[in-house]
mmCIF entry with sequence, helices, sheets and N, C-alpha, C, O atoms, coordinates in Angstrom:
data_MODEL
# 
_entry.id   MODEL 
# 
_entity.id                         1 
_entity.type                       polymer 
_entity.pdbx_number_of_molecules   1 
# 
_entity_poly.entity_id                      1 
_entity_poly.type                           'polypeptide(L)' 
_entity_poly.nstd_linkage                   no 
_entity_poly.nstd_monomer                   no 
_entity_poly.pdbx_seq_one_letter_code       MDGIRLVVLDPPAYRRSWPAGRFFPGMTGELVYDRALEPEESAALLARIAEPAR 
_entity_poly.pdbx_seq_one_letter_code_can   MDGIRLVVLDPPAYRRSWPAGRFFPGMTGELVYDRALEPEESAALLARIAEPAR 
_entity_poly.pdbx_strand_id                 A 
# 
loop_
_entity_poly_seq.entity_id 
_entity_poly_seq.num 
_entity_poly_seq.mon_id 
_entity_poly_seq.hetero 
1 1  MET n 
1 2  ASP n 
1 3  GLY n 
1 4  ILE n 
1 5  ARG n 
1 6  LEU n 
1 7  VAL n 
1 8  VAL n 
1 9  LEU n 
1 10 ASP n 
1 11 PRO n 
1 12 PRO n 
1 13 ALA n 
1 14 TYR n 
1 15 ARG n 
1 16 ARG n 
1 17 SER n 
1 18 TRP n 
1 19 PRO n 
1 20 ALA n 
1 21 GLY n 
1 22 ARG n 
1 23 PHE n 
1 24 PHE n 
1 25 PRO n 
1 26 GLY n 
1 27 MET n 
1 28 THR n 
1 29 GLY n 
1 30 GLU n 
1 31 LEU n 
1 32 VAL n 
1 33 TYR n 
1 34 ASP n 
1 35 ARG n 
1 36 ALA n 
1 37 LEU n 
1 38 GLU n 
1 39 PRO n 
1 40 GLU n 
1 41 GLU n 
1 42 SER n 
1 43 ALA n 
1 44 ALA n 
1 45 LEU n 
1 46 LEU n 
1 47 ALA n 
1 48 ARG n 
1 49 ILE n 
1 50 ALA n 
1 51 GLU n 
1 52 PRO n 
1 53 ALA n 
1 54 ARG n 
# 
_struct_asym.id          A 
_struct_asym.entity_id   1 
# 
_struct_conf.conf_type_id            HELX_P 
_struct_conf.id                      HELX_P1 
_struct_conf.pdbx_PDB_helix_id       AA1 
_struct_conf.beg_label_comp_id       PRO 
_struct_conf.beg_label_asym_id       A 
_struct_conf.beg_label_seq_id        39 
_struct_conf.pdbx_beg_PDB_ins_code   ? 
_struct_conf.end_label_comp_id       ARG 
_struct_conf.end_label_asym_id       A 
_struct_conf.end_label_seq_id        48 
_struct_conf.pdbx_end_PDB_ins_code   ? 
_struct_conf.beg_auth_comp_id        PRO 
_struct_conf.beg_auth_asym_id        A 
_struct_conf.beg_auth_seq_id         39 
_struct_conf.end_auth_comp_id        ARG 
_struct_conf.end_auth_asym_id        A 
_struct_conf.end_auth_seq_id         48 
_struct_conf.pdbx_PDB_helix_class    1 
_struct_conf.details                 ? 
_struct_conf.pdbx_PDB_helix_length   10 
# 
_struct_conf_type.id          HELX_P 
_struct_conf_type.criteria    ? 
_struct_conf_type.reference   ? 
# 
loop_
_atom_site.group_PDB 
_atom_site.id 
_atom_site.type_symbol 
_atom_site.label_atom_id 
_atom_site.label_alt_id 
_atom_site.label_comp_id 
_atom_site.label_asym_id 
_atom_site.label_entity_id 
_atom_site.label_seq_id 
_atom_site.pdbx_PDB_ins_code 
_atom_site.Cartn_x 
_atom_site.Cartn_y 
_atom_site.Cartn_z 
_atom_site.occupancy 
_atom_site.B_iso_or_equiv 
_atom_site.pdbx_formal_charge 
_atom_site.auth_seq_id 
_atom_site.auth_comp_id 
_atom_site.auth_asym_id 
_atom_site.auth_atom_id 
_atom_site.pdbx_PDB_model_num 
ATOM 1   N N  . MET A 1 1  ? 3.045   -10.442 0.312   1.00 0.00 ? 1  MET A N  1 
ATOM 2   C CA . MET A 1 1  ? 4.422   -10.778 0.602   1.00 0.00 ? 1  MET A CA 1 
ATOM 3   C C  . MET A 1 1  ? 4.416   -11.964 1.621   1.00 0.00 ? 1  MET A C  1 
ATOM 4   O O  . MET A 1 1  ? 3.931   -11.850 2.747   1.00 0.00 ? 1  MET A O  1 
ATOM 5   N N  . ASP A 1 2  ? 4.950   -13.036 1.179   1.00 0.00 ? 2  ASP A N  1 
ATOM 6   C CA . ASP A 1 2  ? 5.035   -14.251 2.051   1.00 0.00 ? 2  ASP A CA 1 
ATOM 7   C C  . ASP A 1 2  ? 3.618   -14.647 2.488   1.00 0.00 ? 2  ASP A C  1 
ATOM 8   O O  . ASP A 1 2  ? 3.438   -15.108 3.615   1.00 0.00 ? 2  ASP A O  1 
ATOM 9   N N  . GLY A 1 3  ? 2.593   -14.475 1.608   1.00 0.00 ? 3  GLY A N  1 
ATOM 10  C CA . GLY A 1 3  ? 1.260   -14.880 1.950   1.00 0.00 ? 3  GLY A CA 1 
ATOM 11  C C  . GLY A 1 3  ? 0.431   -13.833 2.684   1.00 0.00 ? 3  GLY A C  1 
ATOM 12  O O  . GLY A 1 3  ? -0.737  -14.074 2.989   1.00 0.00 ? 3  GLY A O  1 
ATOM 13  N N  . ILE A 1 4  ? 1.011   -12.689 2.966   1.00 0.00 ? 4  ILE A N  1 
ATOM 14  C CA . ILE A 1 4  ? 0.334   -11.623 3.705   1.00 0.00 ? 4  ILE A CA 1 
ATOM 15  C C  . ILE A 1 4  ? 0.232   -10.409 2.817   1.00 0.00 ? 4  ILE A C  1 
ATOM 16  O O  . ILE A 1 4  ? 1.215   -10.018 2.188   1.00 0.00 ? 4  ILE A O  1 
ATOM 17  N N  . ARG A 1 5  ? -0.968  -9.791  2.752   1.00 0.00 ? 5  ARG A N  1 
ATOM 18  C CA . ARG A 1 5  ? -1.138  -8.571  1.980   1.00 0.00 ? 5  ARG A CA 1 
ATOM 19  C C  . ARG A 1 5  ? -0.670  -7.377  2.811   1.00 0.00 ? 5  ARG A C  1 
ATOM 20  O O  . ARG A 1 5  ? -1.053  -7.250  3.974   1.00 0.00 ? 5  ARG A O  1 
ATOM 21  N N  . LEU A 1 6  ? 0.125   -6.531  2.250   1.00 0.00 ? 6  LEU A N  1 
ATOM 22  C CA . LEU A 1 6  ? 0.630   -5.314  2.883   1.00 0.00 ? 6  LEU A CA 1 
ATOM 23  C C  . LEU A 1 6  ? 0.053   -4.127  2.134   1.00 0.00 ? 6  LEU A C  1 
ATOM 24  O O  . LEU A 1 6  ? -0.077  -4.160  0.910   1.00 0.00 ? 6  LEU A O  1 
ATOM 25  N N  . VAL A 1 7  ? -0.289  -3.098  2.857   1.00 0.00 ? 7  VAL A N  1 
ATOM 26  C CA . VAL A 1 7  ? -0.696  -1.815  2.262   1.00 0.00 ? 7  VAL A CA 1 
ATOM 27  C C  . VAL A 1 7  ? 0.336   -0.801  2.712   1.00 0.00 ? 7  VAL A C  1 
ATOM 28  O O  . VAL A 1 7  ? 0.531   -0.584  3.908   1.00 0.00 ? 7  VAL A O  1 
ATOM 29  N N  . VAL A 1 8  ? 0.989   -0.187  1.752   1.00 0.00 ? 8  VAL A N  1 
ATOM 30  C CA . VAL A 1 8  ? 1.986   0.855   2.010   1.00 0.00 ? 8  VAL A CA 1 
ATOM 31  C C  . VAL A 1 8  ? 1.294   2.183   1.704   1.00 0.00 ? 8  VAL A C  1 
ATOM 32  O O  . VAL A 1 8  ? 0.897   2.426   0.564   1.00 0.00 ? 8  VAL A O  1 
ATOM 33  N N  . LEU A 1 9  ? 1.151   3.022   2.688   1.00 0.00 ? 9  LEU A N  1 
ATOM 34  C CA . LEU A 1 9  ? 0.518   4.322   2.479   1.00 0.00 ? 9  LEU A CA 1 
ATOM 35  C C  . LEU A 1 9  ? 1.578   5.394   2.418   1.00 0.00 ? 9  LEU A C  1 
ATOM 36  O O  . LEU A 1 9  ? 2.319   5.605   3.378   1.00 0.00 ? 9  LEU A O  1 
ATOM 37  N N  . ASP A 1 10 ? 1.649   6.075   1.282   1.00 0.00 ? 10 ASP A N  1 
ATOM 38  C CA . ASP A 1 10 ? 2.576   7.177   1.035   1.00 0.00 ? 10 ASP A CA 1 
ATOM 39  C C  . ASP A 1 10 ? 1.794   8.301   0.406   1.00 0.00 ? 10 ASP A C  1 
ATOM 40  O O  . ASP A 1 10 ? 0.744   8.052   -0.188  1.00 0.00 ? 10 ASP A O  1 
ATOM 41  N N  . PRO A 1 11 ? 2.266   9.539   0.513   1.00 0.00 ? 11 PRO A N  1 
ATOM 42  C CA . PRO A 1 11 ? 1.608   10.570  -0.248  1.00 0.00 ? 11 PRO A CA 1 
ATOM 43  C C  . PRO A 1 11 ? 1.770   10.322  -1.726  1.00 0.00 ? 11 PRO A C  1 
ATOM 44  O O  . PRO A 1 11 ? 2.734   9.676   -2.138  1.00 0.00 ? 11 PRO A O  1 
ATOM 45  N N  . PRO A 1 12 ? 0.835   10.828  -2.553  1.00 0.00 ? 12 PRO A N  1 
ATOM 46  C CA . PRO A 1 12 ? 0.959   10.678  -3.990  1.00 0.00 ? 12 PRO A CA 1 
ATOM 47  C C  . PRO A 1 12 ? 2.277   11.235  -4.505  1.00 0.00 ? 12 PRO A C  1 
ATOM 48  O O  . PRO A 1 12 ? 2.771   12.235  -3.984  1.00 0.00 ? 12 PRO A O  1 
ATOM 49  N N  . ALA A 1 13 ? 2.858   10.594  -5.531  1.00 0.00 ? 13 ALA A N  1 
ATOM 50  C CA . ALA A 1 13 ? 4.119   11.021  -6.066  1.00 0.00 ? 13 ALA A CA 1 
ATOM 51  C C  . ALA A 1 13 ? 4.027   12.370  -6.776  1.00 0.00 ? 13 ALA A C  1 
ATOM 52  O O  . ALA A 1 13 ? 5.014   13.096  -6.896  1.00 0.00 ? 13 ALA A O  1 
ATOM 53  N N  . TYR A 1 14 ? 2.806   12.690  -7.247  1.00 0.00 ? 14 TYR A N  1 
ATOM 54  C CA . TYR A 1 14 ? 2.603   13.998  -7.923  1.00 0.00 ? 14 TYR A CA 1 
ATOM 55  C C  . TYR A 1 14 ? 1.119   14.386  -7.831  1.00 0.00 ? 14 TYR A C  1 
ATOM 56  O O  . TYR A 1 14 ? 0.260   13.537  -7.594  1.00 0.00 ? 14 TYR A O  1 
ATOM 57  N N  . ARG A 1 15 ? 0.841   15.652  -8.018  1.00 0.00 ? 15 ARG A N  1 
ATOM 58  C CA . ARG A 1 15 ? -0.530  16.125  -7.947  1.00 0.00 ? 15 ARG A CA 1 
ATOM 59  C C  . ARG A 1 15 ? -1.279  15.665  -9.190  1.00 0.00 ? 15 ARG A C  1 
ATOM 60  O O  . ARG A 1 15 ? -0.721  15.647  -10.287 1.00 0.00 ? 15 ARG A O  1 
ATOM 61  N N  . ARG A 1 16 ? -2.546  15.294  -9.015  1.00 0.00 ? 16 ARG A N  1 
ATOM 62  C CA . ARG A 1 16 ? -3.362  14.887  -10.168 1.00 0.00 ? 16 ARG A CA 1 
ATOM 63  C C  . ARG A 1 16 ? -4.491  15.889  -10.290 1.00 0.00 ? 16 ARG A C  1 
ATOM 64  O O  . ARG A 1 16 ? -4.937  16.481  -9.308  1.00 0.00 ? 16 ARG A O  1 
ATOM 65  N N  . SER A 1 17 ? -4.938  16.060  -11.517 1.00 0.00 ? 17 SER A N  1 
ATOM 66  C CA . SER A 1 17 ? -6.045  17.032  -11.765 1.00 0.00 ? 17 SER A CA 1 
ATOM 67  C C  . SER A 1 17 ? -7.366  16.240  -11.874 1.00 0.00 ? 17 SER A C  1 
ATOM 68  O O  . SER A 1 17 ? -8.404  16.815  -12.201 1.00 0.00 ? 17 SER A O  1 
ATOM 69  N N  . TRP A 1 18 ? -7.326  14.950  -11.606 1.00 0.00 ? 18 TRP A N  1 
ATOM 70  C CA . TRP A 1 18 ? -8.540  14.075  -11.688 1.00 0.00 ? 18 TRP A CA 1 
ATOM 71  C C  . TRP A 1 18 ? -8.606  13.285  -10.387 1.00 0.00 ? 18 TRP A C  1 
ATOM 72  O O  . TRP A 1 18 ? -7.587  13.099  -9.722  1.00 0.00 ? 18 TRP A O  1 
ATOM 73  N N  . PRO A 1 19 ? -9.780  12.826  -10.026 1.00 0.00 ? 19 PRO A N  1 
ATOM 74  C CA . PRO A 1 19 ? -9.872  11.952  -8.869  1.00 0.00 ? 19 PRO A CA 1 
ATOM 75  C C  . PRO A 1 19 ? -9.174  10.615  -9.096  1.00 0.00 ? 19 PRO A C  1 
ATOM 76  O O  . PRO A 1 19 ? -9.510  9.908   -10.046 1.00 0.00 ? 19 PRO A O  1 
ATOM 77  N N  . ALA A 1 20 ? -8.269  10.271  -8.299  1.00 0.00 ? 20 ALA A N  1 
ATOM 78  C CA . ALA A 1 20 ? -7.505  9.028   -8.487  1.00 0.00 ? 20 ALA A CA 1 
ATOM 79  C C  . ALA A 1 20 ? -8.102  7.802   -7.832  1.00 0.00 ? 20 ALA A C  1 
ATOM 80  O O  . ALA A 1 20 ? -7.539  6.710   -7.912  1.00 0.00 ? 20 ALA A O  1 
ATOM 81  N N  . GLY A 1 21 ? -9.223  7.978   -7.194  1.00 0.00 ? 21 GLY A N  1 
ATOM 82  C CA . GLY A 1 21 ? -9.867  6.837   -6.504  1.00 0.00 ? 21 GLY A CA 1 
ATOM 83  C C  . GLY A 1 21 ? -10.537 5.909   -7.501  1.00 0.00 ? 21 GLY A C  1 
ATOM 84  O O  . GLY A 1 21 ? -10.736 6.259   -8.665  1.00 0.00 ? 21 GLY A O  1 
ATOM 85  N N  . ARG A 1 22 ? -10.880 4.726   -7.028  1.00 0.00 ? 22 ARG A N  1 
ATOM 86  C CA . ARG A 1 22 ? -11.582 3.732   -7.839  1.00 0.00 ? 22 ARG A CA 1 
ATOM 87  C C  . ARG A 1 22 ? -12.872 3.352   -7.100  1.00 0.00 ? 22 ARG A C  1 
ATOM 88  O O  . ARG A 1 22 ? -12.929 3.363   -5.870  1.00 0.00 ? 22 ARG A O  1 
ATOM 89  N N  . PHE A 1 23 ? -13.885 3.023   -7.872  1.00 0.00 ? 23 PHE A N  1 
ATOM 90  C CA . PHE A 1 23 ? -15.203 2.717   -7.310  1.00 0.00 ? 23 PHE A CA 1 
ATOM 91  C C  . PHE A 1 23 ? -15.688 1.451   -7.915  1.00 0.00 ? 23 PHE A C  1 
ATOM 92  O O  . PHE A 1 23 ? -15.861 1.379   -9.132  1.00 0.00 ? 23 PHE A O  1 
ATOM 93  N N  . PHE A 1 24 ? -15.916 0.450   -7.124  1.00 0.00 ? 24 PHE A N  1 
ATOM 94  C CA . PHE A 1 24 ? -16.440 -0.844  -7.560  1.00 0.00 ? 24 PHE A CA 1 
ATOM 95  C C  . PHE A 1 24 ? -17.710 -1.166  -6.766  1.00 0.00 ? 24 PHE A C  1 
ATOM 96  O O  . PHE A 1 24 ? -17.612 -1.762  -5.693  1.00 0.00 ? 24 PHE A O  1 
ATOM 97  N N  . PRO A 1 25 ? -18.899 -0.794  -7.254  1.00 0.00 ? 25 PRO A N  1 
ATOM 98  C CA . PRO A 1 25 ? -20.090 -0.919  -6.504  1.00 0.00 ? 25 PRO A CA 1 
ATOM 99  C C  . PRO A 1 25 ? -20.476 -2.315  -6.110  1.00 0.00 ? 25 PRO A C  1 
ATOM 100 O O  . PRO A 1 25 ? -21.151 -2.494  -5.097  1.00 0.00 ? 25 PRO A O  1 
ATOM 101 N N  . GLY A 1 26 ? -20.066 -3.340  -6.885  1.00 0.00 ? 26 GLY A N  1 
ATOM 102 C CA . GLY A 1 26 ? -20.418 -4.726  -6.571  1.00 0.00 ? 26 GLY A CA 1 
ATOM 103 C C  . GLY A 1 26 ? -19.415 -5.438  -5.678  1.00 0.00 ? 26 GLY A C  1 
ATOM 104 O O  . GLY A 1 26 ? -19.585 -6.615  -5.363  1.00 0.00 ? 26 GLY A O  1 
ATOM 105 N N  . MET A 1 27 ? -18.352 -4.716  -5.264  1.00 0.00 ? 27 MET A N  1 
ATOM 106 C CA . MET A 1 27 ? -17.286 -5.390  -4.510  1.00 0.00 ? 27 MET A CA 1 
ATOM 107 C C  . MET A 1 27 ? -17.157 -4.679  -3.134  1.00 0.00 ? 27 MET A C  1 
ATOM 108 O O  . MET A 1 27 ? -16.863 -3.487  -3.049  1.00 0.00 ? 27 MET A O  1 
ATOM 109 N N  . THR A 1 28 ? -17.383 -5.444  -2.110  1.00 0.00 ? 28 THR A N  1 
ATOM 110 C CA . THR A 1 28 ? -17.242 -4.862  -0.752  1.00 0.00 ? 28 THR A CA 1 
ATOM 111 C C  . THR A 1 28 ? -15.821 -5.168  -0.304  1.00 0.00 ? 28 THR A C  1 
ATOM 112 O O  . THR A 1 28 ? -15.203 -6.156  -0.701  1.00 0.00 ? 28 THR A O  1 
ATOM 113 N N  . GLY A 1 29 ? -15.364 -4.317  0.497   1.00 0.00 ? 29 GLY A N  1 
ATOM 114 C CA . GLY A 1 29 ? -14.010 -4.460  1.017   1.00 0.00 ? 29 GLY A CA 1 
ATOM 115 C C  . GLY A 1 29 ? -13.959 -4.422  2.551   1.00 0.00 ? 29 GLY A C  1 
ATOM 116 O O  . GLY A 1 29 ? -14.882 -3.946  3.211   1.00 0.00 ? 29 GLY A O  1 
ATOM 117 N N  . GLU A 1 30 ? -12.878 -4.927  3.080   1.00 0.00 ? 30 GLU A N  1 
ATOM 118 C CA . GLU A 1 30 ? -12.712 -4.865  4.507   1.00 0.00 ? 30 GLU A CA 1 
ATOM 119 C C  . GLU A 1 30 ? -11.230 -4.645  4.822   1.00 0.00 ? 30 GLU A C  1 
ATOM 120 O O  . GLU A 1 30 ? -10.354 -5.252  4.207   1.00 0.00 ? 30 GLU A O  1 
ATOM 121 N N  . LEU A 1 31 ? -10.975 -3.781  5.775   1.00 0.00 ? 31 LEU A N  1 
ATOM 122 C CA . LEU A 1 31 ? -9.623  -3.458  6.164   1.00 0.00 ? 31 LEU A CA 1 
ATOM 123 C C  . LEU A 1 31 ? -9.554  -3.536  7.635   1.00 0.00 ? 31 LEU A C  1 
ATOM 124 O O  . LEU A 1 31 ? -10.386 -2.946  8.324   1.00 0.00 ? 31 LEU A O  1 
ATOM 125 N N  . VAL A 1 32 ? -8.573  -4.259  8.165   1.00 0.00 ? 32 VAL A N  1 
ATOM 126 C CA . VAL A 1 32 ? -8.365  -4.384  9.616   1.00 0.00 ? 32 VAL A CA 1 
ATOM 127 C C  . VAL A 1 32 ? -7.013  -3.745  9.893   1.00 0.00 ? 32 VAL A C  1 
ATOM 128 O O  . VAL A 1 32 ? -5.987  -4.245  9.430   1.00 0.00 ? 32 VAL A O  1 
ATOM 129 N N  . TYR A 1 33 ? -6.997  -2.672  10.623  1.00 0.00 ? 33 TYR A N  1 
ATOM 130 C CA . TYR A 1 33 ? -5.763  -1.997  11.003  1.00 0.00 ? 33 TYR A CA 1 
ATOM 131 C C  . TYR A 1 33 ? -5.277  -2.612  12.304  1.00 0.00 ? 33 TYR A C  1 
ATOM 132 O O  . TYR A 1 33 ? -5.889  -2.479  13.364  1.00 0.00 ? 33 TYR A O  1 
ATOM 133 N N  . ASP A 1 34 ? -4.112  -3.314  12.164  1.00 0.00 ? 34 ASP A N  1 
ATOM 134 C CA . ASP A 1 34 ? -3.532  -3.910  13.373  1.00 0.00 ? 34 ASP A CA 1 
ATOM 135 C C  . ASP A 1 34 ? -2.653  -2.958  14.106  1.00 0.00 ? 34 ASP A C  1 
ATOM 136 O O  . ASP A 1 34 ? -2.826  -2.725  15.303  1.00 0.00 ? 34 ASP A O  1 
ATOM 137 N N  . ARG A 1 35 ? -1.674  -2.383  13.370  1.00 0.00 ? 35 ARG A N  1 
ATOM 138 C CA . ARG A 1 35 ? -0.785  -1.447  13.978  1.00 0.00 ? 35 ARG A CA 1 
ATOM 139 C C  . ARG A 1 35 ? 0.124   -0.863  12.903  1.00 0.00 ? 35 ARG A C  1 
ATOM 140 O O  . ARG A 1 35 ? 0.223   -1.419  11.809  1.00 0.00 ? 35 ARG A O  1 
ATOM 141 N N  . ALA A 1 36 ? 0.772   0.224   13.193  1.00 0.00 ? 36 ALA A N  1 
ATOM 142 C CA . ALA A 1 36 ? 1.808   0.772   12.335  1.00 0.00 ? 36 ALA A CA 1 
ATOM 143 C C  . ALA A 1 36 ? 3.106   0.122   12.642  1.00 0.00 ? 36 ALA A C  1 
ATOM 144 O O  . ALA A 1 36 ? 3.398   -0.157  13.804  1.00 0.00 ? 36 ALA A O  1 
ATOM 145 N N  . LEU A 1 37 ? 3.905   -0.134  11.633  1.00 0.00 ? 37 LEU A N  1 
ATOM 146 C CA . LEU A 1 37 ? 5.180   -0.805  11.851  1.00 0.00 ? 37 LEU A CA 1 
ATOM 147 C C  . LEU A 1 37 ? 6.190   0.211   12.403  1.00 0.00 ? 37 LEU A C  1 
ATOM 148 O O  . LEU A 1 37 ? 6.110   1.411   12.144  1.00 0.00 ? 37 LEU A O  1 
ATOM 149 N N  . GLU A 1 38 ? 7.104   -0.307  13.145  1.00 0.00 ? 38 GLU A N  1 
ATOM 150 C CA . GLU A 1 38 ? 8.243   0.504   13.606  1.00 0.00 ? 38 GLU A CA 1 
ATOM 151 C C  . GLU A 1 38 ? 9.108   0.798   12.400  1.00 0.00 ? 38 GLU A C  1 
ATOM 152 O O  . GLU A 1 38 ? 9.103   0.041   11.429  1.00 0.00 ? 38 GLU A O  1 
ATOM 153 N N  . PRO A 1 39 ? 9.863   1.907   12.455  1.00 0.00 ? 39 PRO A N  1 
ATOM 154 C CA . PRO A 1 39 ? 10.727  2.243   11.303  1.00 0.00 ? 39 PRO A CA 1 
ATOM 155 C C  . PRO A 1 39 ? 11.693  1.129   10.891  1.00 0.00 ? 39 PRO A C  1 
ATOM 156 O O  . PRO A 1 39 ? 11.977  0.963   9.705   1.00 0.00 ? 39 PRO A O  1 
ATOM 157 N N  . GLU A 1 40 ? 12.189  0.382   11.846  1.00 0.00 ? 40 GLU A N  1 
ATOM 158 C CA . GLU A 1 40 ? 13.150  -0.742  11.529  1.00 0.00 ? 40 GLU A CA 1 
ATOM 159 C C  . GLU A 1 40 ? 12.380  -1.854  10.776  1.00 0.00 ? 40 GLU A C  1 
ATOM 160 O O  . GLU A 1 40 ? 12.906  -2.432  9.824   1.00 0.00 ? 40 GLU A O  1 
ATOM 161 N N  . GLU A 1 41 ? 11.147  -2.147  11.201  1.00 0.00 ? 41 GLU A N  1 
ATOM 162 C CA . GLU A 1 41 ? 10.364  -3.147  10.528  1.00 0.00 ? 41 GLU A CA 1 
ATOM 163 C C  . GLU A 1 41 ? 10.043  -2.755  9.094   1.00 0.00 ? 41 GLU A C  1 
ATOM 164 O O  . GLU A 1 41 ? 10.127  -3.572  8.178   1.00 0.00 ? 41 GLU A O  1 
ATOM 165 N N  . SER A 1 42 ? 9.677   -1.499  8.917   1.00 0.00 ? 42 SER A N  1 
ATOM 166 C CA . SER A 1 42 ? 9.332   -0.998  7.587   1.00 0.00 ? 42 SER A CA 1 
ATOM 167 C C  . SER A 1 42 ? 10.552  -1.083  6.673   1.00 0.00 ? 42 SER A C  1 
ATOM 168 O O  . SER A 1 42 ? 10.452  -1.523  5.528   1.00 0.00 ? 42 SER A O  1 
ATOM 169 N N  . ALA A 1 43 ? 11.718  -0.653  7.197   1.00 0.00 ? 43 ALA A N  1 
ATOM 170 C CA . ALA A 1 43 ? 12.955  -0.718  6.362   1.00 0.00 ? 43 ALA A CA 1 
ATOM 171 C C  . ALA A 1 43 ? 13.292  -2.121  5.967   1.00 0.00 ? 43 ALA A C  1 
ATOM 172 O O  . ALA A 1 43 ? 13.723  -2.353  4.838   1.00 0.00 ? 43 ALA A O  1 
ATOM 173 N N  . ALA A 1 44 ? 13.109  -3.079  6.868   1.00 0.00 ? 44 ALA A N  1 
ATOM 174 C CA . ALA A 1 44 ? 13.420  -4.509  6.547   1.00 0.00 ? 44 ALA A CA 1 
ATOM 175 C C  . ALA A 1 44 ? 12.484  -5.047  5.483   1.00 0.00 ? 44 ALA A C  1 
ATOM 176 O O  . ALA A 1 44 ? 12.935  -5.747  4.576   1.00 0.00 ? 44 ALA A O  1 
ATOM 177 N N  . LEU A 1 45 ? 11.174  -4.740  5.566   1.00 0.00 ? 45 LEU A N  1 
ATOM 178 C CA . LEU A 1 45 ? 10.248  -5.194  4.576   1.00 0.00 ? 45 LEU A CA 1 
ATOM 179 C C  . LEU A 1 45 ? 10.456  -4.522  3.241   1.00 0.00 ? 45 LEU A C  1 
ATOM 180 O O  . LEU A 1 45 ? 10.401  -5.203  2.218   1.00 0.00 ? 45 LEU A O  1 
ATOM 181 N N  . LEU A 1 46 ? 10.691  -3.229  3.191   1.00 0.00 ? 46 LEU A N  1 
ATOM 182 C CA . LEU A 1 46 ? 10.889  -2.520  1.948   1.00 0.00 ? 46 LEU A CA 1 
ATOM 183 C C  . LEU A 1 46 ? 12.170  -3.029  1.274   1.00 0.00 ? 46 LEU A C  1 
ATOM 184 O O  . LEU A 1 46 ? 12.227  -3.074  0.045   1.00 0.00 ? 46 LEU A O  1 
ATOM 185 N N  . ALA A 1 47 ? 13.171  -3.403  2.023   1.00 0.00 ? 47 ALA A N  1 
ATOM 186 C CA . ALA A 1 47 ? 14.434  -3.895  1.429   1.00 0.00 ? 47 ALA A CA 1 
ATOM 187 C C  . ALA A 1 47 ? 14.181  -5.221  0.696   1.00 0.00 ? 47 ALA A C  1 
ATOM 188 O O  . ALA A 1 47 ? 14.959  -5.582  -0.187  1.00 0.00 ? 47 ALA A O  1 
ATOM 189 N N  . ARG A 1 48 ? 13.114  -5.952  1.038   1.00 0.00 ? 48 ARG A N  1 
ATOM 190 C CA . ARG A 1 48 ? 12.809  -7.308  0.441   1.00 0.00 ? 48 ARG A CA 1 
ATOM 191 C C  . ARG A 1 48 ? 11.916  -7.111  -0.797  1.00 0.00 ? 48 ARG A C  1 
ATOM 192 O O  . ARG A 1 48 ? 11.775  -8.069  -1.558  1.00 0.00 ? 48 ARG A O  1 
ATOM 193 N N  . ILE A 1 49 ? 11.330  -5.994  -1.045  1.00 0.00 ? 49 ILE A N  1 
ATOM 194 C CA . ILE A 1 49 ? 10.422  -5.735  -2.137  1.00 0.00 ? 49 ILE A CA 1 
ATOM 195 C C  . ILE A 1 49 ? 11.204  -5.254  -3.322  1.00 0.00 ? 49 ILE A C  1 
ATOM 196 O O  . ILE A 1 49 ? 12.037  -4.354  -3.218  1.00 0.00 ? 49 ILE A O  1 
ATOM 197 N N  . ALA A 1 50 ? 10.922  -5.878  -4.479  1.00 0.00 ? 50 ALA A N  1 
ATOM 198 C CA . ALA A 1 50 ? 11.631  -5.498  -5.719  1.00 0.00 ? 50 ALA A CA 1 
ATOM 199 C C  . ALA A 1 50 ? 10.998  -4.229  -6.281  1.00 0.00 ? 50 ALA A C  1 
ATOM 200 O O  . ALA A 1 50 ? 9.827   -3.926  -6.048  1.00 0.00 ? 50 ALA A O  1 
ATOM 201 N N  . GLU A 1 51 ? 11.826  -3.499  -7.032  1.00 0.00 ? 51 GLU A N  1 
ATOM 202 C CA . GLU A 1 51 ? 11.330  -2.334  -7.726  1.00 0.00 ? 51 GLU A CA 1 
ATOM 203 C C  . GLU A 1 51 ? 10.429  -2.803  -8.879  1.00 0.00 ? 51 GLU A C  1 
ATOM 204 O O  . GLU A 1 51 ? 10.679  -3.856  -9.466  1.00 0.00 ? 51 GLU A O  1 
ATOM 205 N N  . PRO A 1 52 ? 9.406   -2.047  -9.199  1.00 0.00 ? 52 PRO A N  1 
ATOM 206 C CA . PRO A 1 52 ? 8.527   -2.480  -10.295 1.00 0.00 ? 52 PRO A CA 1 
ATOM 207 C C  . PRO A 1 52 ? 9.260   -2.496  -11.627 1.00 0.00 ? 52 PRO A C  1 
ATOM 208 O O  . PRO A 1 52 ? 10.122  -1.654  -11.877 1.00 0.00 ? 52 PRO A O  1 
ATOM 209 N N  . ALA A 1 53 ? 8.926   -3.435  -12.462 1.00 0.00 ? 53 ALA A N  1 
ATOM 210 C CA . ALA A 1 53 ? 9.538   -3.529  -13.832 1.00 0.00 ? 53 ALA A CA 1 
ATOM 211 C C  . ALA A 1 53 ? 9.043   -2.341  -14.642 1.00 0.00 ? 53 ALA A C  1 
ATOM 212 O O  . ALA A 1 53 ? 7.878   -1.956  -14.554 1.00 0.00 ? 53 ALA A O  1 
ATOM 213 N N  . ARG A 1 54 ? 9.931   -1.773  -15.422 1.00 0.00 ? 54 ARG A N  1 
ATOM 214 C CA . ARG A 1 54 ? 9.547   -0.616  -16.249 1.00 0.00 ? 54 ARG A CA 1 
ATOM 215 C C  . ARG A 1 54 ? 9.618   -0.987  -17.705 1.00 0.00 ? 54 ARG A C  1 
ATOM 216 O O  . ARG A 1 54 ? 9.334   -0.156  -18.568 1.00 0.00 ? 54 ARG A O  1 
# 
């Protein structure tokens, strides 16, 4: 969003009977946790994100 990648962490929408994770052995990843957003910041960002096309 605006050149910045955001990760939104929510509980799964429903229970799964299979492992939902993905494994890519040739791809390393890196995550830097800066901070949790304040509720007002989260609401403002989510208001700017479109619903997925169905």
